[in-house]
Structure formats: structure tokens, C-alpha cells
C-alpha positions as CSV (number, residue, x, y, z in Angstrom):
1,S,20.1,8.1,-9.0
2,R,19.2,5.4,-6.6
3,G,16.2,3.3,-7.6
4,L,13.9,1.1,-5.7
5,G,16.0,-2.0,-5.5
6,D,18.8,-0.2,-4.1
7,V,16.5,1.3,-1.5
8,Y,14.7,-2.2,-1.0
9,K,18.3,-3.9,0.1
10,R,18.7,-1.1,2.7
11,Q,15.6,-0.1,3.6
12,G,12.5,-1.4,5.6
13,V,9.0,-1.1,4.0
14,T,8.4,2.1,5.7
15,R,11.2,3.8,3.7
16,I,10.0,2.5,0.5
17,L,7.0,3.9,0.9
18,Y,8.5,7.2,1.4
19,F,10.8,6.5,-1.4
20,L,7.6,5.7,-3.4
21,Y,6.1,9.2,-2.3
22,R,9.4,11.1,-3.1
23,K,9.1,9.9,-6.4
24,G,6.0,10.8,-7.2
25,L,4.1,7.1,-7.2
26,L,2.2,7.1,-4.1
27,S,0.1,10.1,-3.0
28,A,0.2,11.4,0.5
29,N,-3.0,9.4,1.2
30,G,-2.0,5.7,-0.5
31,R,1.5,6.1,1.7
32,E,-1.0,6.7,4.6
33,V,-3.1,4.0,4.0
34,L,-0.5,1.5,3.5
35,E,1.3,2.8,6.5
36,Q,-1.8,2.1,8.7
37,L,-2.2,-1.0,6.8
38,L,1.3,-2.2,8.3
39,R,0.9,-0.9,11.9
40,I,-1.7,-3.5,12.1
41,L,0.0,-6.3,10.0
42,S,2.6,-5.6,12.6
43,K,0.9,-5.7,15.4
44,A,-0.7,-9.0,14.5
45,A,2.5,-10.7,13.9
46,H,3.6,-9.7,17.2
47,G,0.6,-11.7,18.6
48,A,-1.3,-8.2,19.6
49,K,-4.9,-8.1,20.0
50,I,-6.2,-6.7,16.9
51,E,-9.8,-5.4,17.0
52,S,-12.3,-6.9,14.6
53,D,-13.2,-3.8,12.6
54,A,-9.6,-3.1,12.1
55,A,-8.8,-7.1,11.0
56,A,-11.6,-6.6,8.3
57,W,-10.5,-3.7,7.2
58,A,-7.0,-5.1,6.9
59,T,-8.2,-7.9,5.2
60,S,-10.2,-6.1,2.8
61,M,-7.3,-4.0,1.6
62,G,-5.4,-7.1,0.4
63,P,-7.3,-7.6,-2.9
64,R,-7.5,-3.4,-3.8
65,I,-3.9,-2.7,-3.1
66,L,-2.7,-5.4,-5.5
67,A,-4.8,-4.4,-7.9
68,A,-3.4,-0.6,-7.4
69,L,-0.1,-1.9,-7.9
70,K,-0.7,-3.6,-11.1
71,K,-2.3,-1.1,-12.2
72,L,1.0,1.3,-11.6
73,K,3.0,-1.6,-12.9
74,T,1.1,-0.9,-16.2
75,N,0.8,2.7,-16.0
76,T,3.0,4.4,-18.3
77,R,2.1,7.8,-17.1
78,G,3.6,7.3,-14.0
79,D,0.1,8.3,-12.0
80,P,0.8,8.1,-8.2
81,I,-1.2,5.3,-6.5
82,T,-4.2,7.0,-4.6
83,E,-7.2,6.0,-2.6
84,A,-9.2,6.2,-5.5
85,A,-6.7,3.8,-7.3
86,I,-7.3,1.4,-4.3
87,E,-10.9,2.0,-4.4
88,E,-11.3,1.1,-8.0
89,G,-9.0,-1.9,-7.3
90,K,-11.7,-3.1,-4.7
91,E,-14.6,-2.6,-7.1
92,R,-12.2,-4.8,-9.7
93,A,-12.1,-7.8,-6.9
94,G,-15.5,-7.6,-6.2
95,G,-15.2,-5.9,-2.9
96,T,-17.4,-3.7,-0.8
């Protein structure tokens, strides 16, 4: 059985998200949110113009995602990262 380290060595972020989804550690919705964020960040990294609402959304997602990942790291039950977990992370980070 391959672990995340093996996937990470040979694959991009989208493939890692798929791996986490297939292992049940990332919900379909959580995967969709992260893929949408990656699309925005990739465009910005390559100099594309990003609409202000998309930029604000992407900026607000950082603390939420980190909180959800931290929760996953400490979660012994293996609950998946969901949109609700991301929203909970937003509240913990003091965001709106």
C-alpha cells in the first residue's frame, strides 16, 4: 500500500488531493474547494488578473484550510476534511 509520501514524491497537488479523497480523508466538497483555490492561486502565480472577489475568497481560505488540516492531523477517527470543517476553522481563526 502506498502512503502519502510515495504519492507526494511523484505527483502534483491535484493528484495528492485525489489520493486523500480516495482514502476518505477529504470529502468530495473539500476536494472541490481546494481544487478551486489551487486554480485561483495558479492563475495568480502566473500573472493572470484575478477578480477581487476571487482574491478575497482565496485569501480567506488560508486560515480555514490550515485549521481543517490541523484538526485532521489530531483526529484519530479519520473524519474527512469537509466544507463544515473548513467553516469551523474559519470561526476558530476569527474570520467571517
